[in-house]
MARDREN-804020 format. One line per field, with one value per residue (C-alpha): residue in three letters; chain; residue number from 1; x, y, z. Coordinates in nm, 2 decimals, always signed. Layout:
code = ala,...
unit = A,...
pos = NUM,...
c1 = X,...
c2 = Y,...
c3 = Z,...
***
This chain:
code = met,lys,ile,ile,leu,ser,gly,met,gly,trp,trp,asn,arg,gly,leu,lys,tyr,leu,leu,lys,asp,gln,val,ala,tyr,ile,val,ser,arg,his,leu,asn,lys,pro,ile,glu,asn,ala,pro,ile,asp,ala,asn,leu,leu,phe,glu,ala,ser,gly,asp,val,leu,phe,gly,val,glu,cys,cys,leu,trp,ala,phe,glu,arg,gly,ile,asp,val,val,thr,ala,asn,ile,glu,met,asp,ala,thr,val,gly,trp,ile,leu,ala,lys,lys,ala,lys,glu,phe,gly,val,arg,tyr,gly,phe,cys,asp,gly,asp,gln,pro,gly,cys,ile,gly,lys,leu,ile,lys,glu,val,arg,gln,tyr,gln,val,asp,pro,leu,ile,val,gly,met,thr,lys,ser,phe,leu,asp,phe,his,gln,thr,pro,asp,lys,val,met,asn,phe,val,asn,ile,asp,ile,thr,pro,gln,met,ala,cys,ser,phe,ala,asp,gly,thr,lys,thr,ser,tyr,glu,met,val,ser,val,ala,asn,ala,phe,asp,phe,asp,ile,leu,asn,asn,tyr,tyr,lys,ile,asp,lys,ile,glu,asn,ile,leu,asp,cys,tyr,lys,asn,ile,ser,asn,lys,val,ile,asn,thr,val,met,leu,pro,lys,ser,ser,gly,ile,phe,val,ile,gly,thr,thr,thr,lys,leu,ile,val,lys,glu,cys,leu,gln,trp,leu,lys,ile,pro,asn,ser,asn,asn,leu,tyr,leu,phe,tyr,lys,pro,tyr,his,leu,gly,phe,leu,asp,gly,gln,asn,cys,gln,ile,val,gly,ile,ser,lys,tyr,glu,arg,ala,arg,cys,val,ala,phe,ala,lys,arg,asn,ile,lys,ser,gly,asn,leu,leu,asn,lys,ala,gly,ser,phe,asp,ile,tyr,gly,gln,pro,leu,asn,ile,ile,asp,ala,gln,lys,tyr,leu,pro,ala,gly,phe,ser,ser,tyr,val,arg,ser,lys,ile,asn,ile,gln,val,asp,ser,pro,ile,glu,leu,asp,asp,val,glu,leu,glu,glu,asn,ile,ala,thr,arg,leu,trp,arg,glu,asn,val,ser,asp,asn,cys,thr,ser,leu,tyr
unit = A,A,A,A,A,A,A,A,A,A,A,A,A,A,A,A,A,A,A,A,A,A,A,A,A,A,A,A,A,A,A,A,A,A,A,A,A,A,A,A,A,A,A,A,A,A,A,A,A,A,A,A,A,A,A,A,A,A,A,A,A,A,A,A,A,A,A,A,A,A,A,A,A,A,A,A,A,A,A,A,A,A,A,A,A,A,A,A,A,A,A,A,A,A,A,A,A,A,A,A,A,A,A,A,A,A,A,A,A,A,A,A,A,A,A,A,A,A,A,A,A,A,A,A,A,A,A,A,A,A,A,A,A,A,A,A,A,A,A,A,A,A,A,A,A,A,A,A,A,A,A,A,A,A,A,A,A,A,A,A,A,A,A,A,A,A,A,A,A,A,A,A,A,A,A,A,A,A,A,A,A,A,A,A,A,A,A,A,A,A,A,A,A,A,A,A,A,A,A,A,A,A,A,A,A,A,A,A,A,A,A,A,A,A,A,A,A,A,A,A,A,A,A,A,A,A,A,A,A,A,A,A,A,A,A,A,A,A,A,A,A,A,A,A,A,A,A,A,A,A,A,A,A,A,A,A,A,A,A,A,A,A,A,A,A,A,A,A,A,A,A,A,A,A,A,A,A,A,A,A,A,A,A,A,A,A,A,A,A,A,A,A,A,A,A,A,A,A,A,A,A,A,A,A,A,A,A,A,A,A,A,A,A,A,A,A,A,A,A,A,A,A,A,A,A,A,A,A,A,A,A,A,A,A,A,A,A,A,A,A,A,A,A,A,A,A,A,A,A,A,A,A
pos = 1,2,3,4,5,6,7,8,9,10,11,12,13,14,15,16,17,18,19,20,21,22,23,24,25,26,27,28,29,30,31,32,33,34,35,36,37,38,39,40,41,42,43,44,45,46,47,48,49,50,51,52,53,54,55,56,57,58,59,60,61,62,63,64,65,66,67,68,69,70,71,72,73,74,75,76,77,78,79,80,81,82,83,84,85,86,87,88,89,90,91,92,93,94,95,96,97,98,99,100,101,102,103,104,105,106,107,108,109,110,111,112,113,114,115,116,117,118,119,120,121,122,123,124,125,126,127,128,129,130,131,132,133,134,135,136,137,138,139,140,141,142,143,144,145,146,147,148,149,150,151,152,153,154,155,156,157,158,159,160,161,162,163,164,165,166,167,168,169,170,171,172,173,174,175,176,177,178,179,180,181,182,183,184,185,186,187,188,189,190,191,192,193,194,195,196,197,198,199,200,201,202,203,204,205,206,207,208,209,210,211,212,213,214,215,216,217,218,219,220,221,222,223,224,225,226,227,228,229,230,231,232,233,234,235,236,237,238,239,240,241,242,243,244,245,246,247,248,249,250,251,252,253,254,255,256,257,258,259,260,261,262,263,264,265,266,267,268,269,270,271,272,273,274,275,276,277,278,279,280,281,282,283,284,285,286,287,288,289,290,291,292,293,294,295,296,297,298,299,300,301,302,303,304,305,306,307,308,309,310,311,312,313,314,315,316,317,318,319,320,321,322,323,324,325,326,327,328,329,330,331,332,333,334,335,336,337,338,339,340,341,342,343,344,345,346,347,348,349,350,351,352
c1 = +5.31,+5.35,+5.33,+5.28,+5.42,+5.25,+5.46,+5.84,+5.88,+6.01,+5.76,+5.78,+6.15,+6.17,+5.93,+6.12,+6.43,+6.26,+6.03,+6.26,+6.19,+5.81,+5.80,+5.68,+5.64,+5.67,+5.42,+5.57,+5.48,+5.84,+5.99,+5.72,+5.59,+5.21,+4.97,+4.85,+5.18,+5.16,+5.12,+4.75,+4.85,+4.97,+4.82,+4.84,+4.88,+5.05,+4.95,+5.18,+5.19,+5.05,+4.84,+4.46,+4.39,+4.68,+4.60,+4.23,+4.33,+4.56,+4.31,+4.03,+4.27,+4.35,+3.98,+3.88,+4.14,+4.07,+4.37,+4.36,+4.48,+4.67,+4.75,+4.97,+4.83,+4.64,+4.56,+4.36,+4.21,+4.09,+3.93,+3.77,+3.87,+3.51,+3.41,+3.71,+3.63,+3.27,+3.40,+3.65,+3.36,+3.17,+3.46,+3.51,+3.85,+3.97,+4.09,+4.22,+4.50,+4.82,+5.02,+5.31,+5.17,+4.98,+4.63,+4.72,+4.92,+4.62,+4.40,+4.63,+4.64,+4.26,+4.24,+4.50,+4.33,+3.99,+4.15,+4.22,+3.84,+3.91,+3.68,+3.88,+3.73,+3.99,+4.25,+4.50,+4.86,+5.12,+5.29,+5.58,+5.52,+5.23,+5.20,+4.89,+5.06,+5.38,+5.50,+5.73,+6.01,+6.04,+6.09,+6.39,+6.61,+6.38,+6.38,+6.58,+6.56,+6.23,+6.07,+5.96,+5.90,+5.53,+5.54,+5.75,+5.51,+5.20,+5.36,+5.43,+5.10,+4.90,+4.74,+4.90,+4.79,+4.44,+4.42,+4.53,+4.26,+3.99,+4.10,+4.08,+3.75,+3.60,+3.74,+3.68,+3.38,+3.53,+3.43,+3.68,+3.79,+3.99,+4.16,+4.54,+4.60,+4.95,+5.13,+5.49,+5.48,+5.26,+5.11,+4.95,+4.73,+4.47,+4.39,+4.28,+3.99,+3.82,+3.48,+3.48,+3.20,+3.18,+3.45,+3.68,+4.01,+4.25,+4.60,+4.81,+5.11,+5.40,+5.77,+5.99,+5.72,+5.54,+5.36,+5.01,+4.78,+4.46,+4.28,+4.02,+3.79,+3.66,+3.39,+3.58,+3.72,+3.98,+4.10,+4.12,+4.32,+4.56,+4.62,+4.68,+4.91,+5.11,+5.12,+4.95,+4.89,+4.54,+4.30,+3.92,+3.90,+4.08,+4.38,+4.66,+4.82,+5.09,+5.35,+5.61,+5.69,+5.55,+5.78,+5.65,+5.74,+5.92,+5.58,+5.41,+5.61,+5.36,+5.12,+4.82,+4.50,+4.45,+4.17,+3.88,+3.68,+3.31,+3.16,+3.25,+3.21,+3.47,+3.63,+3.97,+3.85,+4.06,+4.12,+4.28,+4.64,+4.65,+4.40,+4.30,+4.18,+3.89,+4.00,+4.31,+4.40,+4.47,+4.76,+4.75,+4.79,+5.14,+5.15,+5.12,+4.74,+4.57,+4.60,+4.37,+4.17,+3.95,+3.58,+3.29,+3.08,+2.78,+3.00,+3.19,+2.94,+2.95,+3.33,+3.60,+3.80,+4.16,+4.25,+4.08,+4.24,+4.47,+4.17,+3.99,+3.97,+3.83,+3.51,+3.53,+3.79,+3.85,+3.99,+4.28,+4.19,+3.84,+3.72,+3.67,+3.31,+3.24,+3.00,+3.30,+3.52,+3.50,+3.59,+3.77,+3.61,+3.83,+3.79,+3.85,+3.61,+3.35,+3.36,+3.32,+3.03,+2.85,+2.87,+2.88,+2.50,+2.45,+2.69,+2.56,+2.51,+2.23,+2.44,+2.41
c2 = +1.34,+1.72,+1.84,+2.19,+2.23,+2.49,+2.60,+2.56,+2.43,+2.10,+1.89,+2.03,+2.08,+1.70,+1.64,+1.88,+1.67,+1.33,+1.42,+1.67,+1.54,+1.57,+1.92,+2.17,+2.48,+2.58,+2.83,+3.05,+3.39,+3.44,+3.37,+3.58,+3.29,+3.31,+3.03,+3.23,+3.16,+2.79,+2.56,+2.47,+2.14,+2.01,+1.68,+1.75,+2.03,+1.92,+2.18,+2.20,+2.57,+2.52,+2.84,+2.82,+3.12,+3.06,+2.70,+2.76,+3.01,+2.75,+2.47,+2.67,+2.77,+2.41,+2.29,+2.55,+2.42,+2.05,+1.97,+1.72,+1.84,+1.63,+1.81,+1.79,+2.13,+1.98,+2.32,+2.38,+2.04,+2.03,+2.38,+2.36,+2.02,+1.89,+2.20,+2.17,+1.80,+1.90,+2.18,+1.94,+1.70,+1.98,+2.04,+1.67,+1.65,+1.50,+1.66,+1.48,+1.45,+1.26,+0.97,+1.03,+1.26,+1.10,+1.14,+0.96,+0.69,+0.63,+0.60,+0.34,+0.14,+0.15,+0.00,-0.26,-0.37,-0.40,-0.64,-0.87,-0.86,-0.66,-0.36,-0.05,+0.09,+0.33,+0.51,+0.77,+0.88,+0.89,+1.21,+1.27,+1.64,+1.86,+2.21,+2.41,+2.73,+2.68,+2.99,+3.05,+3.20,+2.87,+2.64,+2.80,+2.49,+2.31,+2.58,+2.53,+2.63,+2.43,+2.46,+2.81,+2.91,+2.91,+2.56,+2.42,+2.58,+2.44,+2.09,+2.15,+2.31,+2.03,+2.23,+2.04,+1.71,+1.85,+1.94,+1.59,+1.43,+1.64,+1.55,+1.18,+1.22,+1.40,+1.15,+0.82,+0.88,+0.88,+1.08,+1.28,+1.14,+1.43,+1.30,+1.24,+0.92,+0.88,+0.54,+0.43,+0.16,+0.10,-0.23,-0.05,+0.14,-0.14,-0.08,+0.28,+0.17,-0.12,+0.07,+0.22,+0.10,+0.38,+0.46,+0.73,+0.90,+0.99,+1.11,+0.92,+1.05,+0.81,+0.90,+0.95,+0.86,+1.00,+0.69,+0.59,+0.31,+0.13,-0.08,-0.32,-0.60,-0.90,-1.17,-1.41,-1.70,-1.79,-1.43,-1.42,-1.74,-1.61,-1.28,-1.45,-1.70,-1.42,-1.24,-0.93,-0.74,-0.80,-0.77,-0.83,-0.89,-0.56,-0.60,-0.34,-0.25,+0.01,+0.19,+0.37,+0.63,+0.82,+0.92,+1.25,+1.32,+0.99,+0.83,+1.14,+1.12,+0.87,+1.17,+0.95,+1.07,+0.86,+1.05,+1.27,+1.47,+1.40,+1.66,+1.86,+1.58,+1.76,+2.10,+2.22,+2.50,+2.80,+2.84,+3.15,+3.08,+3.39,+3.66,+3.85,+4.21,+4.34,+4.49,+4.26,+4.12,+3.75,+3.55,+3.20,+2.88,+2.83,+3.19,+3.36,+3.39,+3.06,+2.68,+2.44,+2.16,+1.91,+1.89,+1.69,+1.93,+1.90,+2.07,+2.30,+2.48,+2.81,+2.83,+2.97,+2.73,+2.76,+2.78,+3.12,+3.27,+3.50,+3.66,+3.78,+4.07,+4.01,+4.21,+4.13,+4.03,+3.66,+3.46,+3.22,+2.86,+2.96,+2.84,+3.14,+3.20,+3.31,+3.58,+3.73,+3.80,+3.99,+3.75,+3.89,+3.85,+3.66,+3.37,+3.10,+3.25,+3.33,+2.97,+2.84,+3.07,+2.97,+2.60,+2.57,+2.61,+2.32,+2.09,+1.74,+1.69,+1.43,+1.16,+1.36
c3 = -2.88,-2.85,-2.48,-2.34,-1.99,-1.77,-1.48,-1.43,-1.08,-0.95,-1.13,-1.48,-1.46,-1.41,-1.70,-1.92,-1.87,-1.90,-2.20,-2.38,-2.72,-2.67,-2.50,-2.76,-2.53,-2.17,-2.02,-1.76,-1.62,-1.49,-1.83,-2.00,-2.21,-2.21,-2.29,-2.59,-2.77,-2.72,-3.03,-3.09,-3.25,-2.92,-2.79,-2.42,-2.16,-1.84,-1.58,-1.27,-1.19,-0.84,-0.89,-0.90,-1.13,-1.37,-1.39,-1.47,-1.74,-1.90,-1.88,-2.04,-2.32,-2.38,-2.37,-2.63,-2.86,-2.82,-2.60,-2.31,-1.97,-1.71,-1.39,-1.09,-0.97,-0.68,-0.54,-0.85,-0.87,-0.51,-0.56,-0.90,-1.05,-1.05,-1.26,-1.50,-1.56,-1.66,-1.88,-2.05,-2.13,-2.29,-2.53,-2.60,-2.42,-2.09,-1.77,-1.45,-1.21,-1.29,-1.16,-0.92,-0.66,-0.37,-0.51,-0.83,-0.65,-0.42,-0.72,-0.88,-0.56,-0.53,-0.88,-0.80,-0.48,-0.66,-0.90,-0.61,-0.54,-0.22,-0.16,-0.05,+0.27,+0.41,+0.19,+0.27,+0.32,+0.59,+0.70,+0.94,+1.05,+1.11,+1.26,+1.16,+1.27,+1.08,+0.90,+0.59,+0.80,+1.00,+0.70,+0.53,+0.58,+0.33,+0.06,-0.26,-0.63,-0.67,-0.33,-0.22,+0.15,+0.07,-0.07,+0.21,+0.46,+0.29,+0.33,+0.70,+0.80,+0.64,+0.36,+0.08,+0.23,+0.28,-0.09,-0.18,+0.05,-0.11,-0.47,-0.38,-0.20,-0.51,-0.76,-0.59,-0.36,-0.02,+0.29,+0.49,+0.83,+0.98,+1.29,+1.22,+1.41,+1.54,+1.50,+1.53,+1.27,+0.97,+1.09,+1.38,+1.14,+1.13,+1.50,+1.41,+1.20,+1.38,+1.39,+1.04,+0.82,+0.55,+0.28,+0.42,+0.34,+0.63,+0.70,+0.95,+1.13,+1.09,+1.15,+0.85,+0.60,+0.29,+0.17,+0.07,+0.18,+0.10,+0.36,+0.22,+0.31,+0.12,+0.15,-0.08,+0.12,-0.14,-0.15,+0.23,+0.24,-0.03,+0.15,+0.48,+0.33,+0.17,+0.51,+0.40,+0.73,+0.84,+1.14,+1.17,+0.79,+0.71,+0.48,+0.45,+0.12,+0.17,-0.05,+0.16,-0.11,-0.41,-0.70,-0.83,-1.19,-1.23,-1.24,-1.37,-1.70,-1.83,-1.86,-1.78,-1.61,-1.29,-1.12,-1.24,-0.99,-1.03,-0.80,-0.49,-0.23,+0.00,+0.02,+0.15,+0.38,+0.48,+0.85,+1.01,+1.11,+1.32,+1.43,+1.11,+1.12,+0.93,+0.59,+0.56,+0.22,+0.28,+0.13,-0.02,+0.17,+0.30,+0.42,+0.76,+0.71,+0.65,+0.66,+0.48,+0.63,+0.45,+0.53,+0.38,+0.17,+0.40,+0.67,+0.43,+0.21,+0.39,+0.41,+0.19,-0.03,+0.07,-0.30,-0.32,+0.00,-0.20,-0.37,-0.07,+0.18,+0.53,+0.62,+0.99,+1.26,+1.23,+1.53,+1.49,+1.41,+1.29,+0.96,+0.73,+0.62,+0.27,+0.41,+0.61,+0.31,-0.02,-0.30,-0.60,-0.93,-1.17,-1.42,-1.15,-0.88,-1.14,-1.27,-0.92,-0.83,-1.15,-1.06,-0.68,-0.65,-0.89,-0.70,-0.63,-0.26,-0.29,-0.11,+0.21
***
């Protein structure tokens, strides 16, 4: 297999080392290595730039040349992944997100749980820290050669987790439950969902954790007996399946598509991190300007996707912690925003 790596951050630096014999080209703006110079006989593009516009440009280049795309660029997937999946199908290739990051690991665990004849009801991830108003200057202790201040800040302010929840919702048909329960041990998670009857994805605050979970139910007596005998945590016919970790590129090196966004069931919406004045150019998530929060599309249609926040100028004063409305900003015209505009009106919202 001949692989093109797009982006040279933490993820693809690991893949370059692990898959060195298969890497044919590395796309990088910083190294002045454009996608146009990549070999067209490659089998796969692994897109992990973390940039929405750059990622879209690379994906479309690959589709037009019959090359499949696997992505760890969850910022892009949560914003336009459902459109890219449709585009890929038009060109007879595949697009989807990879194993190793939390959305892919949740997808694998969903499949595993279904094999046990257990129906996944609540899925999600655990997180140990959250501050919506975190800023890049406050996270410098977590910055290194692979992690920029913006990246570290997007982890801390919840935006990265929000992108991941949206990608899972769009790929596996779950609704967003946006309440951040706090628990002190994972077994207590079952008490949080006693009254849940629809399929939801949620993030739970748990000290010193970055795991994933699936909570399922079953009507099969023999399955119940087996799970209880094997001491799978359970309560009120809810069974907890939990992995306390995810392994990033160590799992991602299999280059497999684990999830494919079907339509925009949810959106990561940009919220003002501080008071924003009319005429301001905004910066991307993980900056001083915005943080992202996941909303079901029925509640999100009039709001700006967080993945586009660096391509807008405010037209009015926007108060801190307000969701940013599309009508209140000027959205730059580029290939990513144009693709989104052309498709957003056709989005399937019939489930609502």
